C-alpha positions in Angstrom: 20.7 4.6 -17.2 18.7 4.7 -20.6 18.8 1.2 -22.0 18.2 0.8 -25.7 14.6 0.0 -26.5 13.8 0.1 -22.7 15.2 -3.3 -22.5 17.4 -4.4 -19.5 20.3 -6.5 -21.0 20.0 -10.2 -20.5 23.6 -10.2 -19.4 22.3 -8.9 -16.0 21.6 -12.7 -15.4 25.3 -13.3 -15.2 25.7 -11.3 -11.8 24.8 -14.4 -9.8 26.2 -13.1 -6.6 24.3 -9.7 -6.8 22.5 -8.9 -3.5 21.2 -5.4 -4.5 19.4 -4.1 -7.7 17.5 -1.1 -8.1 15.9 0.1 -11.4 14.2 3.1 -9.8 13.2 5.6 -12.5 15.4 3.7 -15.0 12.6 3.8 -17.6 13.0 0.1 -18.2 9.9 -1.4 -20.0 11.1 -5.1 -20.5 12.9 -7.3 -17.9 14.9 -10.5 -19.2 13.9 -13.9 -18.2 17.7 -14.3 -17.3 16.9 -12.4 -14.0 15.8 -15.8 -12.5 19.6 -16.5 -12.0 19.7 -13.8 -9.4 18.8 -16.1 -6.7 20.7 -14.4 -3.9 19.2 -10.8 -4.3 18.0 -9.3 -1.0 16.8 -6.0 -2.5 15.0 -5.6 -5.8 13.3 -2.3 -6.8 11.4 -2.4 -10.0 9.9 1.0 -9.7 10.9 2.0 -13.1 8.5 4.8 -13.5 7.5 5.0 -17.2 4.3 5.7 -18.7 3.7 2.3 -20.4 3.1 -1.0 -18.8 6.2 -3.1 -17.8 6.8 -6.6 -19.1 7.9 -8.7 -16.0 8.5 -12.3 -16.7 7.5 -14.8 -14.0 11.2 -15.0 -12.4 10.6 -13.6 -9.0 9.6 -16.9 -7.6 13.0 -18.1 -7.6 14.5 -15.2 -5.6 13.9 -16.9 -2.2 16.3 -14.7 -0.2 14.5 -11.4 -1.1 13.9 -9.1 1.9 12.6 -6.1 0.0 10.6 -6.1 -3.2 9.0 -3.0 -5.1 7.0 -4.0 -8.1 6.1 -1.6 -11.2 2.9 0.2 -10.6 1.8 -0.7 -14.2 2.5 -4.1 -15.7 1.0 -5.8 -18.8 -2.4 -7.2 -18.3 -1.4 -10.7 -18.9 1.4 -10.6 -16.3 1.2 -13.4 -13.8 3.6 -13.5 -10.9 4.1 -16.2 -8.4 5.3 -14.8 -5.1 4.1 -17.5 -2.6 7.6 -18.8 -1.9 9.1 -15.4 -0.8 8.7 -16.2 2.7 11.6 -14.0 3.9 10.1 -10.8 2.4 9.9 -8.0 5.0 8.9 -5.3 2.6 6.5 -5.6 -0.4 5.4 -2.7 -2.4 3.1 -2.5 -5.4 1.4 -5.8 -4.9 -1.6 -6.1 -7.1 -4.3 -9.0 -7.0 -4.5 -8.3 -10.9 -1.0 -9.9 -11.2 -0.7 -12.2 -8.2 -2.8 -14.4 -6.1 -3.7 -12.7 -2.8 -3.1 -16.1 -1.1 0.5 -15.6 -1.7 0.5 -13.2 1.1 -0.5 -16.1 3.5 3.1 -17.5 3.8 4.8 -14.0 4.0 4.4 -13.8 7.9 7.8 -11.7 8.2 6.2 -8.8 6.3 6.5 -5.4 8.1 5.5 -3.2 5.2 2.9 -3.8 2.4 1.1 -1.8 -0.2 -1.7 -3.8 -1.9 -4.1 -2.9 -4.7 -7.3 -5.0 -5.0 -8.5 -5.7 -8.5 -11.8 -7.2 -9.7 -10.2 -10.6 -9.6 -10.2 -10.8 -5.8 -13.0 -10.6 -3.4 -12.9 -8.3 -0.3 -13.2 -11.3 2.0 -10.4 -13.1 0.5 -8.0 -10.1 0.9 -9.2 -9.7 4.4 -8.5 -13.3 5.4 -5.0 -13.2 3.8 -4.1 -10.1 5.5 -5.2 -11.6 9.0 -2.0 -13.7 8.9 0.5 -10.8 8.7 0.5 -10.1 12.4 4.0 -8.4 12.2 2.8 -5.6 9.9 4.0 -2.1 10.9 3.0 -0.3 7.6 0.0 -1.0 5.5 -1.3 0.8 2.3 -4.7 -0.3 1.0 -6.0 0.7 -2.5 -9.5 -0.7 -2.7 -10.9 2.1 -4.8 -12.0 -0.1 -7.9 -15.5 0.0 -6.7 -17.6 1.5 -3.9 -18.1 -0.3 -0.5 -20.4 0.8 2.2 -18.5 1.9 5.4 -20.2 -1.4 7.1 -18.5 -3.5 4.6 -15.1 -1.8 4.9 -15.5 -2.1 8.6 -15.2 -6.0 8.2 -11.5 -5.4 7.3 -9.5 -6.6 10.2 -7.1 -3.7 10.9 -6.4 -4.8 14.4 -2.6 -5.3 13.9 -1.0 -4.8 17.2 2.3 -3.6 15.8 0.9 -1.4 13.0 2.1 2.3 13.2 1.3 3.7 9.5 -2.0 3.0 7.4 -2.8 4.4 4.1 -6.4 4.0 2.8 -7.7 4.7 -0.7 -11.1 3.3 -0.1 -14.3 4.8 -1.3 -16.7 5.1 1.8 -19.3 7.4 3.0 -17.7 7.7 6.4 -14.5 6.5 8.2 -14.8 3.3 10.2 -15.3 3.5 14.0 -12.2 4.3 16.1 -12.3 0.8 17.7 -11.7 -0.8 14.3 -8.2 1.0 13.8 -4.9 -0.5 15.1 -4.4 0.5 18.9 -1.0 2.0 18.4 -1.5 3.8 15.0 0.7 6.8 14.7 0.3 8.1 11.0 -2.6 7.7 8.7 -2.9 8.8 5.1 -6.5 9.1 3.5 -7.0 9.8 0.0 -9.7 9.6 -2.7 -12.2 8.1 -0.3 -15.0 10.6 -1.1 -16.3 10.6 2.5 -19.4 12.5 2.9 -19.1 12.7 6.8 -16.4 14.6 8.7 -13.6 12.1 9.6 -12.3 14.3 12.4 -14.6 13.1 15.3 -13.2 9.6 14.7 -9.6 10.6 14.0 -9.2 12.8 17.0 -10.0 9.9 19.2 -7.0 7.9 18.1 -4.7 8.7 20.9 -1.4 7.8 19.6 -1.8 9.7 16.1 1.2 11.9 15.4 0.3 12.6 11.8 -2.8 12.9 9.6 -2.9 13.5 5.9 -6.2 14.1 4.0 -5.6 14.5 0.2 -7.3 14.2 -3.2 -10.9 14.3 -2.4 -10.6 12.2 0.7 -13.7 14.2 2.1 -16.5 15.9 0.2 -17.9 17.7 3.0 -18.1 21.5 3.3 -17.3 21.7 7.2 -14.8 20.0 9.5 -14.5 20.3 13.2 -11.4 19.5 15.4 -13.0 19.4 19.0 -11.5 20.3 22.3 -9.2 17.6 23.9 -8.9 15.8 20.4 -5.6 14.7 18.9 -3.6 14.8 22.1 -0.3 13.7 20.3 -0.7 15.1 16.9 2.4 17.1 15.5 1.5 17.2 11.7 -1.7 17.6 9.7 -1.9 18.0 6.0 -5.1 18.9 4.3 -4.7 18.8 0.4 -7.1 19.0 -2.6 -10.3 19.2 -0.6 -12.2 21.2 -3.2 -15.6 21.1 -1.3 -14.2 22.4 2.0 -15.3 25.7 3.2 -15.1 25.8 6.9 -12.6 24.3 9.2 -13.2 24.8 12.9 -10.4 24.2 15.5 -11.7 24.5 19.0 -9.5 25.8 21.9 -7.7 22.7 23.5 -7.8 20.7 20.2 
């Protein structure tokens, strides 16, 4: 729906029994403060997909029943959201430490799916300690690309989530962390804009449960990539996309 002036009508706040609200691709740039009345929402998708920042008032903290929350990718710089009381959340997408405190994650122990973007306001160590409490995670997407870390520093991030099956990494690093630092049952991994200088395949092919790998948008800056014999025992899908420096890909027999 195209709302006049990109503003969601304040009358939405009258739908106090609403359980499901999706504004996916609705082009809304302003959300009304009356949304705080929607205290029974279970599902809220604010992925409005417009080119300008979205005005989101601090009303989400009262939606204590939320199980699913997708935030806009771009919000006004001064946006401050309190999410720490949303202890029933199972899926949280578009969480940014620019607009929320990373410590809000500490109480979200039911989270199974999370995408988080780290801003200058939050340290790497604080993020790591907050994520450590989320032992039920099955899907995790990390965007830590705002500054460059060394691989040793990235390796300090505790990814040993026993239930984690899907991992996305947008982290600038010279090489991928050692295989022992990845979740033990990881099945799907997405790596993009990491600008790695060393071939990630010798590490990835040792992750025994991997079913799919995606390398996209300058994940790897090297010219040669090798998949060796006996590697990737369960791999079903491999996507290599926008690797502009790649000239040679060797797949040994039995890989």
